[in-house]
C-alpha positions in Angstrom: 264.8 294.9 308.7 263.5 295.5 305.5 265.7 293.8 302.6 264.6 294.4 298.8 266.1 291.2 296.9 266.3 291.1 293.4 267.5 288.4 291.4 268.5 287.7 287.8 268.7 284.7 285.5 272.4 283.4 286.3 273.8 280.3 283.9 271.6 277.4 284.3 269.3 279.6 287.0 266.2 281.1 285.5 265.8 284.4 287.5 262.8 283.5 289.2 264.7 280.4 290.9 267.7 283.1 291.7 265.0 285.1 293.7 263.7 282.2 295.9 267.0 280.6 296.2 268.4 284.0 297.4 265.0 284.6 299.7 265.2 281.2 301.0 268.6 281.8 302.3 267.9 285.2 303.7 265.0 283.7 305.8 267.2 280.7 307.0 269.4 283.2 308.5 267.2 286.1 309.5 263.7 284.6 309.9 262.3 288.0 311.6 263.4 290.0 308.7 261.0 291.8 306.2 261.9 290.7 302.6 260.7 292.1 299.6 261.9 289.7 296.7 261.9 290.7 293.1 262.4 288.9 290.0 264.3 291.5 287.3 266.6 291.2 284.4 269.4 293.0 283.0 268.7 292.0 279.3 271.5 289.6 278.8 271.0 285.9 277.8 272.4 283.5 280.3 273.2 280.0 279.1 270.3 277.4 279.4 267.8 280.0 280.6 267.8 283.0 278.1 267.3 286.6 279.4 265.1 286.3 282.5 262.7 288.9 280.8 259.7 286.2 280.5 260.0 285.8 284.1 259.7 289.2 284.7 256.8 289.6 283.0 255.5 286.2 283.8 255.1 287.8 287.5 252.0 289.5 286.1 250.5 286.6 285.3 250.9 286.5 281.7 249.9 284.0 279.2 253.2 282.3 277.8 253.0 281.6 273.8 255.8 279.4 272.3 256.1 280.4 268.4 258.5 278.2 266.2 258.9 278.2 262.7 261.6 278.1 259.8 262.8 281.7 260.7 261.5 282.3 264.1 262.9 280.5 267.3 262.9 282.7 270.0 260.4 283.4 272.8 257.4 285.3 272.5 255.2 286.2 275.8 252.0 288.0 275.7 249.9 289.3 278.4 246.9 291.3 277.1 247.5 293.7 274.2 251.1 293.7 274.9 253.7 291.4 274.0 257.5 290.5 274.4 259.9 289.9 271.7 263.0 288.6 273.4 266.0 288.5 270.7 268.9 288.4 273.1 269.6 285.0 272.2 268.3 284.2 268.6 269.9 287.5 267.7 273.3 287.5 269.8 276.8 287.5 268.9 278.8 288.6 265.6 277.9 288.0 262.2 278.5 284.7 260.5 277.4 282.5 257.8 273.9 281.5 258.4 273.1 284.5 260.3 269.4 285.5 260.5 268.2 288.6 258.5 266.2 291.3 260.6 263.6 290.5 258.0 262.3 287.7 260.6 261.9 291.1 263.2 259.3 292.6 260.6 257.3 289.3 260.0 257.0 289.2 264.1 256.0 292.7 264.3 253.1 292.1 261.5 252.0 288.5 263.3 251.6 291.1 266.6 249.7 293.8 264.3 247.4 290.9 262.8 247.1 289.3 266.6 245.7 292.7 267.7 248.5 293.5 269.7 248.9 297.3 270.4 252.7 297.4 272.2 255.6 295.3 271.1 258.4 295.7 273.5 261.9 293.9 271.9 264.5 293.1 273.8 268.1 293.6 271.4 271.6 292.2 272.2 274.5 294.2 272.2 276.3 293.7 269.8 273.9 291.9 268.0 274.8 289.4 264.7 272.3 291.4 262.7 274.5 292.9 260.0 272.1 294.5 257.3 271.5 297.4 260.1 267.7 296.5 260.1 267.5 297.0 256.2 265.7 293.4 256.3 263.3 294.6 258.7 262.4 297.7 256.5 262.2 295.5 253.4 260.0 292.9 255.2 257.4 295.7 256.4 257.6 297.4 252.9 257.8 294.5 250.6 261.0 295.8 249.1 264.2 293.5 247.8 266.2 292.5 250.0 269.0 291.3 248.2 270.2 294.9 247.5 272.1 295.4 250.6 273.5 291.9 251.2 275.3 291.1 254.2 279.3 291.6 255.8 280.3 288.6 253.4 279.0 290.4 249.8 280.2 294.3 250.3 279.4 295.1 246.6 275.8 294.5 247.0 273.6 297.7 245.8 272.9 300.3 248.5 269.0 301.3 248.2 268.4 305.0 247.1 267.2 307.9 249.4 263.6 308.0 247.2 263.4 304.2 248.0 264.0 304.4 251.4 261.5 307.3 252.0 259.0 305.4 250.2 259.8 301.9 252.1 259.9 304.0 255.5 256.5 305.3 254.7 254.8 302.0 253.9 256.5 300.5 257.1 254.9 303.1 259.1 251.4 302.5 257.3 251.6 298.8 258.0 252.6 299.0 261.6 249.6 301.2 261.9 249.0 302.2 265.8 251.5 299.6 266.9 253.4 301.2 269.6 257.3 300.1 269.8 259.6 299.7 272.8 263.2 298.5 272.4 265.1 297.4 275.4 268.8 298.0 275.5 270.9 295.9 278.0 273.5 298.5 277.5 275.0 301.6 275.3 275.9 300.8 271.9 276.6 303.4 269.0 276.2 302.8 265.6 279.5 304.3 264.5 282.8 305.3 265.8 285.2 303.7 268.4 282.1 302.2 270.3 280.1 301.3 267.2 278.8 298.0 265.9 281.7 297.6 263.6 284.2 297.7 266.4 282.4 295.8 268.7 282.7 292.8 266.2 285.9 293.1 265.4 286.6 292.8 269.2 284.7 289.6 269.1 287.0 288.0 266.3 285.6 289.5 262.6 288.6 290.5 260.8 289.5 293.9 260.8 289.4 294.6 256.9 285.6 293.0 257.3 284.8 295.3 260.3 286.2 298.2 258.5 284.0 297.8 255.3 281.1 297.0 257.2 281.7 300.3 259.2 282.0 302.1 255.8 278.6 300.5 254.4 276.5 300.9 257.6 277.3 304.7 257.5 276.6 305.0 253.8 273.0 303.7 254.3 272.8 305.4 257.8 273.3 308.8 255.9 270.7 307.7 253.3 267.8 306.5 255.8 268.6 309.9 257.8 268.0 311.8 254.8 265.0 309.6 253.8 263.9 310.1 257.2 263.3 313.7 257.0 260.9 313.5 254.0 258.3 311.1 255.9 258.2 313.1 259.5 256.6 316.1 260.6 259.6 318.9 261.5 259.2 320.4 265.1 261.6 322.3 266.7 260.7 320.0 270.1 261.3 317.0 268.1 264.8 314.9 268.1 266.4 314.3 264.7 267.1 310.7 263.7 271.0 310.5 264.4 273.5 307.5 263.7 275.5 308.8 266.8 272.7 308.2 269.6 274.0 305.8 272.3 271.5 303.0 271.5 271.7 303.3 267.9 273.8 300.3 267.2 271.6 297.6 269.4 271.1 294.6 267.6 273.5 295.1 264.8 272.0 298.8 264.3 268.2 297.4 264.2 268.0 300.5 267.3 269.0 303.2 264.6 266.2 301.5 261.8 263.7 301.1 264.6 264.2 304.8 265.5 263.3 305.9 261.8 260.3 303.9 262.2 259.2 305.9 265.2 260.2 303.3 268.2 261.4 304.1 272.0 264.6 302.8 273.0 265.0 302.7 277.0 267.4 300.5 279.2 266.6 297.2 280.2 266.5 298.5 283.9 264.0 301.1 283.4 261.2 298.4 282.5 262.5 295.8 285.0 264.0 297.5 288.0 263.0 301.2 288.4 259.4 301.6 287.4 258.9 298.3 289.6 260.8 298.6 292.5 261.3 302.1 293.7 258.7 302.1 296.3 259.9 299.1 297.8 263.6 300.2 297.5 262.7 303.8 299.0 261.4 301.9 302.1 264.3 299.3 302.4 267.4 299.0 305.0 269.1 297.5 302.1 269.0 296.1 298.8 271.0 293.0 297.3 270.9 292.6 293.6 271.7 289.0 292.4 273.5 289.3 288.3 275.4 287.4 286.0 278.6 288.2 284.9 279.9 291.8 285.4 282.5 293.3 282.6 283.3 296.3 281.2 279.6 298.1 282.4 277.4 297.6 285.5 274.5 295.6 284.5 271.4 297.8 283.4 268.8 296.5 286.0 271.8 297.1 288.7 272.3 300.8 287.7 268.7 301.7 288.1 268.7 300.0 291.7 272.0 301.8 292.2 269.9 305.1 291.1 266.8 304.9 293.2 268.9 303.7 296.1 271.0 306.5 295.9 268.1 309.0 296.1 267.0 307.2 299.5 270.3 306.6 301.0 270.2 303.0 300.7 273.3 300.6 301.0 273.4 298.1 297.9 275.2 294.9 297.6 275.5 293.3 294.5 276.0 289.0 294.1 277.2 288.2 290.7 278.5 285.5 289.1 282.2 286.5 288.0 283.8 289.3 286.5 286.4 292.1 287.1 284.9 293.8 290.1 287.5 295.5 292.4 286.7 296.4 295.9 288.5 300.0 295.7 286.3 300.9 292.8 283.5 300.0 294.6 282.4 303.5 296.2 282.9 305.4 292.8 280.4 302.6 291.3 277.8 303.5 294.2 278.2 300.1 295.6 278.5 298.9 299.1 279.7 295.4 298.8 280.0 292.8 296.0 280.4 289.1 296.3 281.8 287.1 293.3 280.1 283.3 293.4 282.6 281.8 290.7 285.5 284.0 290.6 287.6 281.2 288.8 285.4 281.8 285.7 285.8 285.4 285.0 288.1 284.3 281.7 287.5 280.7 281.4 283.8 280.3 281.5 282.5 276.4 282.3 281.4 274.4 279.2 279.7 271.6 280.9 276.4 271.6 282.0 276.8 270.1 285.3 278.7 273.0 286.4 275.6 275.3 286.0 274.2 272.7 288.2 276.6 273.6 291.1 275.8 277.1 291.0 272.4 276.8 293.0 274.3 275.7 296.2 277.1 278.5 295.7 274.7 280.8 295.7 272.5 279.8 298.5 275.8 279.4 300.8 276.9 283.2 299.4 273.6 284.8 300.2 273.8 283.4 303.9 277.1 285.3 304.2 275.6 288.3 303.2 272.8 288.2 305.7 275.3 287.4 308.4 277.6 290.2 307.0 275.0 292.8 306.3 272.2 292.0 308.6 271.2 294.0 311.9 268.8 294.3 314.6 
């Protein structure tokens, strides 16, 4: 039997370790099976270990590079002329006092350019604690004043004019030169509307009045950026126009929209970590087992990519996940053949103590032996 095991990070367990535990448990139960183990990531930060994207790139014998400064505390991993900038932890959550400005992302990109990097891969969270919609990023690249936009707590600050934005976009593109920028989105996040950034912030605790004021300002600035962008790009019947309604425009608190204005490409994180890597093994497999963290409203991006590939060749897919709200009756409609929850008690009350994370390793091992017994055949 040929089995594909795809392991993402779990609370307190790095993605590479998740995969090793799963493979060891399976081999103990079914030593004659052929196992293809893959480290994957859903682009979601897990407590104590991060998103696992660094583990994905590290499997390609990458050179790890830690950088720390006053305004940059994230993880940067470089392999050749490519660099991963993982903001899934640093920029996660909602705006609050002391939230970082998106200017730090601009400084990182300039560092990448100065270091000879030709491709920057940025992992952004949903919804994201940045509340300047990427204006700080633009200002840092174009050497503009960053006080014009202010933050969600200072709604009366002046918005930049369209001519100023047009000049800034042109300057920013020039400073970035030939740097290719790819954004990884863990899930859909629109900039405006019912599923927009401000609504997501409100669902996570920001006062409704503040969220509504933020959405008005985001909408006005977005309109100005769209108008300014029209003056800085060639018009083409084949080119997609910049729009604030894009399904990924709101990732990173609106960074997705500003990066689109700068010519970046945005993809679901599963496209990079699963689809482009696991497709050959899935095509020849008898079973796919995907290990993920919490599953709430949406399936993880990597799992969606695995399901898409498995459906094409008729391979069953089983998910092992930490906690969530999956119901057996909805599995067929999602394309899943089985689902196993590691810690159902924590679906609505996440553990706070670090020692609780340590107990997850034996739980995962035991669950994988159960899955092997249930789904293995000769």
